[in-house]
C-alpha positions in Angstrom: -28.6 -20.4 -63.9 -28.8 -17.7 -61.0 -29.1 -20.5 -58.5 -25.9 -22.2 -59.9 -24.2 -19.0 -59.7 -25.3 -18.5 -56.2 -24.2 -21.9 -55.1 -20.8 -21.5 -56.8 -20.3 -18.2 -54.7 -21.2 -20.0 -51.6 -18.8 -22.9 -52.5 -16.0 -20.4 -53.1 -16.8 -18.5 -50.0 -16.8 -21.7 -47.7 -13.5 -23.0 -49.3 -11.8 -19.6 -48.6 -12.7 -19.7 -44.9 -11.4 -23.2 -44.6 -8.2 -22.5 -46.5 -7.3 -19.0 -45.0 -8.9 -19.2 -41.5 -6.7 -20.8 -38.8 -7.5 -22.8 -35.7 -7.3 -19.5 -33.8 -10.0 -17.9 -36.0 -7.6 -15.5 -37.6 -6.4 -15.3 -41.1 -3.5 -17.5 -41.9 -2.3 -15.1 -44.7 -1.5 -11.3 -44.4 -3.6 -10.4 -47.6 -5.5 -11.8 -50.4 -5.8 -11.0 -54.1 -9.1 -11.9 -55.8 -8.8 -12.6 -59.6 -11.2 -13.8 -62.3 -12.9 -12.7 -65.3 -16.1 -10.9 -65.5 -17.8 -9.5 -62.4 -17.6 -12.9 -60.2 -14.8 -11.8 -58.0 -16.6 -8.4 -57.2 -19.7 -10.5 -56.5 -17.6 -12.8 -54.2 -16.2 -9.8 -52.5 -19.5 -8.0 -52.0 -21.2 -11.1 -50.7 -22.4 -11.8 -47.2 -21.2 -15.5 -47.5 -17.6 -14.2 -47.9 -16.0 -14.3 -44.6 -15.6 -10.7 -43.0 -12.1 -11.7 -41.6 -10.9 -12.3 -45.1 -12.7 -9.3 -46.8 -10.6 -7.0 -44.3 -7.4 -8.2 -45.8 -8.3 -8.1 -49.6 -5.5 -6.2 -51.2 -6.7 -6.0 -54.8 -9.1 -7.4 -57.2 -7.8 -8.0 -60.9 -9.1 -9.3 -64.3 -7.3 -12.1 -65.7 -7.8 -13.6 -69.2 -6.9 -17.3 -68.2 -8.0 -19.9 -65.9 -5.8 -22.3 -63.9 -2.2 -21.9 -63.4 -1.8 -19.3 -66.4 -4.5 -17.3 -64.7 -2.9 -17.6 -61.3 0.4 -16.3 -62.8 -1.2 -13.5 -64.4 -2.9 -12.4 -61.2 0.8 -12.5 -59.4 2.1 -10.2 -62.3 -0.8 -7.7 -62.0 -0.5 -7.5 -58.4 3.1 -7.4 -58.2 3.4 -3.6 -56.9 0.7 -4.3 -54.3 2.4 -7.3 -52.9 5.7 -5.6 -52.9 4.1 -2.8 -50.8 3.0 -5.4 -48.3 6.4 -6.9 -48.1 7.8 -3.2 -47.6 5.6 -2.7 -44.8 6.3 -5.9 -43.0 10.0 -5.3 -43.3 9.6 -1.8 -41.8 7.6 -3.2 -39.0 10.1 -6.1 -38.3 13.2 -3.9 -38.2 11.4 -1.1 -36.1 10.6 -4.1 -33.5 14.3 -4.9 -33.6 15.5 -1.5 -33.0 13.0 -1.0 -30.2 14.8 -4.0 -28.5 18.0 -2.2 -28.8 16.9 1.2 -27.7 15.0 -0.3 -24.7 18.3 -2.4 -23.9 16.2 -5.6 -23.3 19.3 -8.0 -23.9 17.0 -9.8 -26.4 19.0 -8.8 -29.5 22.2 -9.7 -31.4 23.9 -8.6 -34.4 27.0 -9.7 -36.4 28.1 -13.2 -37.4 29.8 -14.3 -34.2 26.8 -13.4 -31.6 24.3 -14.5 -34.1 25.7 -17.8 -34.6 26.1 -18.3 -30.8 22.6 -17.4 -30.2 21.4 -19.8 -32.9 23.5 -22.7 -31.5 21.8 -21.7 -27.9 18.4 -21.9 -29.6 17.8 -18.7 -28.2 16.9 -17.0 -31.5 13.1 -16.1 -32.1 13.5 -14.3 -35.3 16.7 -14.4 -37.5 16.9 -11.1 -39.7 19.2 -11.3 -42.9 20.0 -8.9 -45.4 18.9 -10.7 -48.8 22.1 -9.8 -50.4 24.5 -10.5 -47.6 28.0 -11.1 -48.9 29.2 -13.6 -46.3 30.4 -17.0 -47.2 30.4 -19.9 -44.8 33.5 -22.3 -45.1 33.8 -25.6 -43.5 37.6 -26.4 -43.2 39.6 -29.5 -42.2 43.4 -29.6 -41.2 44.7 -32.4 -43.4 47.4 -33.1 -40.7 45.3 -33.4 -37.6 41.8 -33.9 -39.0 40.7 -31.0 -36.8 37.5 -29.1 -38.3 36.7 -25.6 -38.2 34.2 -23.0 -39.7 35.0 -19.6 -41.0 32.7 -16.7 -42.0 34.3 -14.5 -44.5 33.6 -11.6 -46.6 34.7 -11.4 -50.2 37.7 -9.2 -49.2 38.6 -11.3 -46.2 38.6 -14.5 -48.5 41.4 -13.0 -50.5 43.5 -13.3 -47.6 45.4 -16.5 -48.0 46.6 -16.6 -44.4 42.8 -17.3 -43.4 43.2 -20.8 -45.1 46.2 -21.8 -43.3 46.7 -23.2 -39.6 47.8 -20.2 -37.6 50.3 -22.3 -35.5 51.8 -24.8 -38.2 51.1 -22.8 -41.4 49.5 -26.0 -42.8 47.1 -25.2 -45.7 43.5 -26.0 -44.7 41.2 -28.1 -46.9 38.0 -26.4 -47.7 35.4 -29.2 -47.3 32.3 -27.1 -48.0 31.7 -23.6 -49.3 28.2 -21.8 -49.2 26.9 -18.4 -49.1 25.6 -17.8 -45.5 22.1 -16.7 -46.6 21.7 -19.9 -48.3 23.1 -21.8 -45.4 20.7 -20.0 -43.1 17.7 -20.9 -45.5 18.7 -24.6 -45.3 19.3 -24.7 -41.6 17.1 -22.2 -39.7 14.5 -24.6 -38.6 17.3 -26.8 -36.9 17.2 -24.2 -34.0 13.4 -23.6 -34.1 13.9 -20.0 -35.5 11.9 -17.8 -37.9 14.0 -16.5 -40.8 13.2 -13.0 -42.4 15.0 -11.7 -45.4 15.1 -7.9 -45.7 16.2 -5.4 -48.2 18.1 -2.2 -48.0 15.3 -0.3 -49.7 13.5 1.1 -46.7 15.1 3.7 -44.4 15.1 1.0 -41.8 16.5 -1.7 -43.9 19.2 0.6 -45.2 20.0 1.4 -41.5 20.1 -2.1 -40.4 22.4 -3.2 -43.2 24.9 -0.1 -42.8 24.9 -0.1 -39.0 24.5 -3.7 -38.1 26.1 -5.5 -41.0 22.9 -6.9 -42.4 22.8 -9.8 -39.9 20.9 -9.8 -36.5 18.3 -11.6 -34.5 15.4 -10.9 -32.0 16.0 -13.4 -29.0 13.7 -15.4 -26.9 15.4 -14.5 -23.9 18.4 -12.3 -22.6 21.9 -13.2 -23.6 25.0 -11.6 -22.3 27.4 -11.9 -25.1 30.2 -10.0 -23.4 30.0 -12.5 -20.4 29.9 -15.6 -22.8 33.0 -14.2 -24.4 34.8 -13.7 -21.1 33.8 -17.4 -20.1 35.3 -18.6 -23.4 38.5 -16.8 -22.9 38.7 -18.2 -19.2 38.0 -21.8 -20.5 40.7 -21.5 -23.3 43.3 -20.3 -20.8 42.4 -23.0 -18.3 42.4 -25.5 -21.1 45.9 -24.3 -22.3 47.2 -24.8 -18.8 46.2 -28.4 -18.6 
């Protein structure tokens, strides 16, 4: 029986390495929770067969009463506070990195809907940072008279203004083709530009500052982007196009 137990520990240790150590010889996860009944999990954790790179990121060991999916769900419930703290630390680290880009004036950052969407369309976004409860809705609009399409990003207050849903020049009411919360739209489309998407809360000091000071939307960029120059270029183009 002891030999079978030893072989089982070896098998679990080997599978753990295969699953959680990447091609760069580093863990592919931020942390691990070891769950099980009796003392097997402690035996695994203390075993020389358990990869040292994984033992360093074990966050917690928990006793569960079930096996399979029920045991997995119970382990999540018992580890909720610990896992929440990991997310909290990651969030602080991410937003601090974002603030560092701003304080060092690297030009590799943006905030607000307009600049962030421009950066995405340029594939310049490395990490897209979005407040998880961002109350901005994306509207795809169509002018029924001309067929011209446009996109609006509106807060709940702005959406109450009926003028925003009419053509500025002719007064024609625009058709709403699609309406979707921006956070959901980002979740469905961020990969289109090769970006990483990170949702943050306002519960940390850094998260609260990001939401209050930057509107809860921004990005760390792959390269410098001069948004003032881009805006000037667009204005010059519109003037030139209007003279044609």
